[in-house]
N, C-alpha and C positions, 0 to 999 in steps of 0.2 A: 534441505529446509522444509519445514511443515508449511503447508498452505495456510496463508493468513486470510481468513474469510471476512466478509462485511460485519458479521456478528462480533468477531474478535475486535473490530475497530471502533465500534459504537461508543465504547466507554473511554477511549483514549483521548488524551489532550493532543493539541496541535503539535506541541514539542514531541510527544511520544510517537505521533505519526511521522514526523520528520526523522526521528532516530530510526524507526522501523524501515522507512524508505531507504535510508542510507545503508542500513544492515542488508537489506534485500538487494540492494545495488551491488554491494560487495560480494554477496553470495552469487549473483548472476556472473560476475567476472571469472569465477572459478569453476563454474559448472560446464559440462561438456554439452555441445550442441546435440539437440534431438533427444535428451534424456528426460525421463519423467521429473527428475529434480529440477531441471531448467525450466520445464513448463510450469512446475509449481511455483518457482520464483517469479516467472514472468506474470502469472495470474495474480500473485500476491502483490507485485508492483502495480498492476492495473487496479486491484481493489483499493490499495492505499492511495493511489492518485485519485480515484473516483471519490473516496471518503474526504480527501482534502479539498477537491473541487466543490463538493456539495457544501461543505462548510464555508469555504470562500463565498460561494453564491448566496448562501443564507445571510452573510454579513453584508453583502453589497446590494441586495434587492430590498427596496424600501417595503415595509409592511410585513416582512417575514420574520 
């Protein structure tokens, strides 16, 4: 799986982020431990999680 970067995520909707997270989670389940592919999937999951958290924070913090 190709690394999904923060730049790749900026124009995505919340629904698209959820789908990407699901797809990356499935990819994680089939990658071998310690491989570059697994590290890429884990980094992608972290990036997607961070993008989703930032959006959630913006929606819940008054004045932003």
